[in-house]
C-alpha positions, 0 to 999 in steps of 0.5 A, a space after each residue: 146621787 144619780 149618774 145621768 150622763 149615760 142617759 143623756 148620752 143615749 138620748 143625744 145618740 138617738 136624736 143624732 141617728 134620727 133627726 126626723 124626731 125633732 119635728 114630732 114631740 110625741 114620736 120623740 117621746 115614744 122613741 126615748 121611752 123605748 130606746 133609753 132608760 130616761 123614763 126610769 131615771 125620771 121616775 127615780 128622780 121623781 121619787 127623790 123630789 117627793 121624798 125631799 118634799 115629804 121630809 121638808 113638810 115633816 120638818 116644817 111641821 116639827 119646827 112649828 111645834 118647837 116654835 110653839 113650845 119655845 114661846 110657851 117657855 118664853 112666856 113661862 120665863 117672863 111670868 117667873 121673872 115678874 113673879 120674882 121681881 114682885 117678891 123682891 119689890 115687896 121685900 124692898 130688896 134690889 139684889 138677892 144672892 142665891 146659890 143658882 144665881 144673883 137677882 138684881 133689879 136694875 133701872 132701864 135706860 131712857 127711851 124715846 116715846 113719840 107723843 105726836 109725830 106731826 109736831 116732830 121737826 123735819 131734821 128729826 125725820 129720815 126717809 128711805 128711798 128705793 126703786 119702785 120695782 113694780 112701777 119700773 116693770 110696768 113702764 118697761 113692759 109698756 115699751 117705755 125706756 127706764 134708765 138703769 133698768 131692763 127686763 131680764 129673761 128668767 131661767 126655765 124651771 121644772 114644774 112638778 104636778 102630783 095631783 
């Protein structure tokens, strides 16, 4: 982990010695580059950002490959279960004890199947209500008062462009 306290202290010291730098960003940048190790530290930080980005991309790709492999094995298991069930049904057996496992055919519980949603009585419906953030934001930006809501300022973020 980088200790940036010395760099920050050097920048603050430089700015306190030369308050006129506050008025000219280009001059301030040149002075900070010449008198402190800020650019070197930022370069090291940038290396860490790029390395983290690269490792994340590799991990994402590996996770994608593992997900696809998992799906293949899930499909294989499902196929084998169906195959075993067909064999047991053909043999007229609902239970089979093997050294590896006990296989049994079970009835599944009843499930509700909606045939025509328009015919379902009102008491069997549920409605989810939640604030419409998009509409609230539009109203607040237009100057309208919305009780219980306000626009907040988000914190600044660092943009990193590497192209």
